[in-house]
N, C-alpha and C positions, 0 to 999 in steps of 0.2 A: 621623409618617412624614416623612422628609426629602423635599423636593420639588426638582425640577429647576428651578433659578432661573438665568436668564441675566442677566448684568449687562453693560450696554453703556457703554463709556467711550472717550474719545479725548482725549489730552493737549492737542490743538489747542484744545479748548473752553475750557481754562483760560488760553489766551493771548489771548482776546478782551479788548481794552482800549478804553476809551471816553474817555480823557483825564482831566485833573485835575478832580476834584469833591470836595466835602465833603459826604458822605452822598448827597444828591440835587441839591445846588446847584453849578453850575459855578463854578470858582474865578475870581475877578476882581471888580472893584468893591469892595463891602463884604464879600465872602466871602474870608476868608484861606485860603491853602493849608494843608491839614492837616499836622500833624507826623507822623502815621502814618495808615495806612488810605487812604481816598479814597472813590470811588463806592460806594454801598451794595451794588450788584450787582457785587461783586468775585469773583475766582475762589476766595478763601480758604475760604469755607464748603464749597464742593464739593471742593476739594483736601484739606481736613482730613477730610471724610467718607470719601473714598477711602483716605486714609492710615490712619484709624482702622480701617477694614475690613481693610487689609493687616496692621496690627500685631496686631489681635485674632485673626487667623486666619480670619475670615469669608470673605475673598476666595478662599481656597484651596478652600472648599466650593462655590463658584459656578462657573458656566460663563461665564468672562470673555471678552467679545467686543468687537470694534469694528465699524465699518461704513463703507462708502463714503459720500461726500457725496450728498445728494439731487440727483437729476438735474434738468435744466431742465424736462423733461416733468413730473416730480413737482411742482415748484414751480408750474408754469403751471396746474395743476388748481385752485389756490387764488388765486394772485397774478397780476395782469395783467403783461404784459411791460414796460409802462412803469414800473411800480413797481420791478421787479427791476433794470431798467437804471439807474434813479435810485439805487438802493441800491448797485449795483456801482460806479457812477461816483464816488459820495461816498467809498466805501471805498477805491477805488484812489487817490483824491486825498488820503488821509491821515485821513479821518474828519470828523465834525461831527455836527450834530443832524439825525437822519433823520426824526423825527416829534415826538410829545409825550413828553418825558422818555425819549427813545430815542437817547442819544448813541452813536456808533460810532467805531472807530479804524481804522487800516490793517489790511487783511485780514479785517475783520469779515464781509464778504459770504461769503467762502469758509468761514469758521468757522461762520457761521450755517447754511450748507448742510450742514456736518458734523453740527451739532446736530440738524437735521431728519433727516439720514440715520440717526442713532442711533435716533430714534423710529420711523422706517420699519422698520428691521430688528428692533427689539424686537417690534413688532406681528407682522411676518412670521414670526419665529421661534416665537412662541406659536401662531399660526394653523396652522402646518405641523406642530405637535406636537413640535418639537425641544426645547422647554422647557415646563414647566407654567405658569410665569409669568415675567415679566421686568421689569427696572428699567433705564431709560435715564437716565444722568447727563448730560442735555442742557444745554448752555449756549452761547449765550444762550437764555433761556426763550421761550415763544411764546404764552401764552394771552391776552395783551392785543392781539396784532397783528391788525389788520383786513386785508382783502385788499390795499388800496392805501395803508395808513397804519400806520406803526410807532408804538407807544406803550408806556410802562411797561417799558422795557428789552427789549421783545420786537420782533424784526425780521422773523421768519418764523413762521407759524402751525404750529408743529411737529406738534401733534396732528391737526388737520384734514389736513395734508399726509400724515401717516401713514395716516389713515383712508381717504383717497381713493386712495392708492397701493395699499392692501390691497383696496379695492373693485375697482380696475382689474385686479389680478393674481390675486385668489383668489375673487372673487364675494361677498365679505363684504357682508351687507345691513343688519343691525341692530346698532348700536353704542351703548353708553351711556358718556358721559363724566361722571365725578364729579370736580369741581374743588374741592379743599379748600384751595387757596391762599387766604390771608386776604383777598386782593383779588379783586374780581369778575372772572370769566372772560369779559369782554365781547367779546373777539375770537372765541372759539369760539361764543358765543351768537349773534353777528351772522351768522357763516357758515352756521349751521344753523337760523336762526330760522324759516324757512318750509319746513322739511323734517320729515318724520315718520319718517325712517329712522335718525336720530341723536337720542337723548335727551340733552339737556344739563342738568346739575345743578350749581349753584354754591353752596357754603357760603362766606360771606364776612362780614367785619366791615362792618356797615352804615355807609355814607357814607364809607368809607376811600379806595378808588380803584377806578374813576374817582371823583374827589371828589364827595361828596354822593349817590352812587348807592345805591339800595336794591334795587329791581327785583322786589319781591314780586308786583307786578301784571303783570309781563312774562312771558307764558306761551307765546310763539310766535304766529305768524299764518298764515293760510291753511292749507295742509296741516300746517304745524308747530304749530298751536294745540294746547296741551296737552303739547307735547314739550320745553318749556323750563321748568325749575323753579329759581327763585332762593330762597335761604334766607338772608336777612340776619340777622345775629346782633349783639346789643348789645355794644359794647366791654366787655371784662372778663367776658364770659359764661363763659369757662373750659371745662373738660372736660365738665361736665354739659350745657351748651348743645349741644355737638357731639354727644355721645352721644344726647341726646334727639332732636335733629334727624335723625340717621342712622336711629334706630329708627322714628320717627313719620313721616318724610317720604322719606328716601332709599331705604330698603329697600322700602317699599311701591311706590314709583315704579318701581324696578328690576323688581320682581316683575310689575307690570302690563305693563311693556314687553317683558320676556323677551328680553334682548339675546343676541347670539352672542358678544360680547366686551365686557368692561368695561375702560375706560381711566381711570386716575386722574391728574389734573393735580396732581402731588405737590409742592405748595409747603409749606415749613416755616416760613413767616413768621407763623403763628398761635402760635408758641412764646412762652413768657413773657419771653424776653429780646430779642425782635426790636425793632429801632429804628423800624420803619415800621408797627407795629400794636400792639394792646393786647388780645390774646385769651387769654393765660395757659395755653396748652397745654404739656404735658410730653412727654418722650420716650415715656412709657407711654401717653399719650393717642394718639399716632400708632401705637404698636404695636396698641392695641385697635381703632382705626379700621381698620387694615390687616386685622386678624383678621376683623372683621365683614364687610368687603367681600370678603375671600378666601372666607369661608364662603358668602356670597351668590353669588359666581362659581361655586363648586362646585355649588350647587343649580341655578343658572340656565343656565350656559353651559360646563359641563365644566371649570370652574376657570380658564378663559382670562381672565387678569388681567394688565394691563400698566400700569406706572407710569412716567410721564414727569416728570422733575424740572422744577420751576418756580422759585418764589422762595424766600426764606429768607436773612436778612441778618445774623444773629448768628453770626459766624465761630466762636465758641467752642462754641455750643450746637447749631447745626444738625447737626453730626456725630453727636451722640447720638440725635437724632430720626431721622435717616436710617438710622443703624445699627440702631435698633430695628425700623424698617420692613423692612429687608432680612433681619434675623434672622427676623421673622415670615413673610415671603414664602417663605424657604427652609427654615424649621423647623430652623435651625442655631443653637443657643444658644452664647454665648461668655461670657467672664468680665467683659465690659465692664459697669461700673456707672456710672450717671448720677450725678455728684457733686452736682447741683443739684435732684434730684427732690423731696426732702422740702421744700426751701425753696419750690419752686413750688407744692407741694401746700398749703402754708400760705397762699398768696396767692389761693386759689380763692374765688369769691364766696360770700357767706353764703346761708342758706336762703331768705331773702326774695327776693333777686335771682334765685336759681335758680328759685323758684316763678313769679316774674314772667316770666322768659324762657320757661319751659315753657308758660305760658298763651299767650304770643304764638305759639309754635311750634304748639301744638295748634289755635289759631285758623287759622293758615296751612294746617295739614293738613286741617282741615274744609273750608276754602274750595277747596282743591285737588281734593278729591273731588267737588265739585259740578259 
């Protein structure tokens, strides 16, 4: 059955610029300016996703929306005024390095507020029943951002901002955040680490970013103990690792928590062509993960599922991953065929590595239940 899927987009998000970089390295010294491309976190993967949706006809089946920028009141629920003032001052001055691997350009402060605003409205639209589910093509991303410190291309904590706005406006109480971006969702974890009303789950490549972090032992503290679940995956784990982790860890955790809303931090940097990770997922991997979480949302919280775009740096391949996700959310098939699907399926790990990874995940699941 076709579902009412709202898709939130604003062209301003594609105009966020962080100056000259080669992948993640600022140009200068021994780093030569690139002949093409630039910073890994470029607008092209998102622009090409939206363009593919338009050309395939998928966009016409969606409830296309935009949103106002997040208000100062919205931001102050997460970020201190001093941080916001520092961000705006640097943005107004033309940009620079706001934190750790968080370069910004002119106007980035206002664009980041628009990005957070898309997340706020995506959540609000699902909660009020105007859509069954929603996708926000937010940029810049947000899951690494701490309250007072930008990092990893993230300047505002989009998902926590959206959660706290919904809590203030609609009385939302229990939210689960499933972060499948290939990098650890350290910002979201930090913000909710001592709270029991938000379950935070991160599936990520072990040791990738923040550098060296695994996190399997970090389960929250105080009231939040048992409400933070990290699932570190070995590089090259591929589709089998993600599917096993979702079935053995993510779904049981969601069922125990019984959320009113599930939010996915939808990064596509676990795909097999991403330059900043090594996890070998395909577009069909993302379609299946979306299906599994959509079905979980239907059982647990009336289908209320919101996806907020995070990372993903393969400009050519991210569009196929994102397109598969939105097809699954809306139950609208198109003629789009992934030209690299079979190639990536040939790169999946062998049976021995799959078995080893499953043993690790089963051990993590057993310890989590204790």
